[in-house]
Residue, then its C-alpha position, 0 to 999 in steps of 0.5 A: x485496427x485500434x486495440x485500445x479500449x474505449x473506456x477506462x472500465x474496459x481497460x480495467x477488465x482487459x488489463x490494458x497497459x493504456x489509460x483511456x482518453x476518458x480519464x481526466x484525473x489521476x491520484x497518487x497513493x502510497x502503500x507503506x509499512x515495515x519490512x515483510x508486511x505485505x505491500x508487494x502482495x497488496x498492490x499485486x492483488x489490486x493492480x489492473x496491469x501487471x505490477x512493476x516490482x523491484x524485488x531482489x533475492x535475499x542473500x546472506x548479507x541481509x541475515x543480521x540486517x533484516x528481521x525475519x521473525x514471523x516471515x521465515x520463508x521470505x526469499x525476496x525483498x523490494x529494493x526500490x518500489x512497487x507500482x500498480x494502477x487501479x481505475x476507479x471510474x471513467x474519469x479517475x485512475x489511482x496510481x499505487x506506489x509501494x515503498x521499500x520497508x527497510x530503513x536503508x532504503x529511506x532515501x527513496x521516500x522523499x521522491x515517492x512522497x512528492x505529490x501523493x494524496x495520502x498513504x495506506x499503512x499496512x501493519x502486522x499486529x504481531x510486529x506493531x513496534x516496527x510500525x512507529x518509524x513508518x508513522x514518523x516518516x508519514x508525519x514528516x512528509x505531512x501525509x494523511x493515512x489510514x491503517x490496514x491491519x494485514x492479518x493472514x489468519x484470525x484478524x479479529x484476534x487483535x481488537x481495533x481499539x487495542x491497535x489504535x491505542x498501541x500505535x497512539x493514533x488520532x481518533x479520526x485515523x481509520x483502522x480496518x482489517x484486510x488480507x493483502x492476498x484478496x482483491x476484494x479485501x484490499x479494495x475495501x482497505x483502499x476505499x477506507x483511505x479514499x473516504x478518509x482523504x475526502x473527509x479531510x479535504x472537505 
């Protein structure tokens, strides 16, 4: 008996590893940001399949390389990519690719950026200065992006206009708040990016 779901909606509900035959379009979206900003958590909260993760345990060798300010309990780090899938409709599926946050893994960006429609840039409002190298990479590869302020507590403490000014963003760049641990919140951030991409393509 064929156990493959008959529609993409079923696939999303049942967590099938298969994409429905109904799907006629797919889009690649990057989830980017500096080290320890929540990219792996974000993709894990949204993916309808078990996400692919390439996390390795952090060792003493990274003590003087990776900045653990604000994340003292972080024990693992992404060394290649995160991958997840989200079905938006019976015809369209999104593939989510999370980039590693450390500069020493920058060589994977070229391959990951190829074919991407755009990127959701997660930022930690307490570590905004670490976002600038990521913005430089997005500009280098010509990727449109939206900002998702990932704040696990009291997100409204950081005014949207202050963040926009601090990051020197273009007026049309969306800035939204999210909690990467929460599926609904993450979904709203992703919707903001998709709307921005549609507006830019119009």
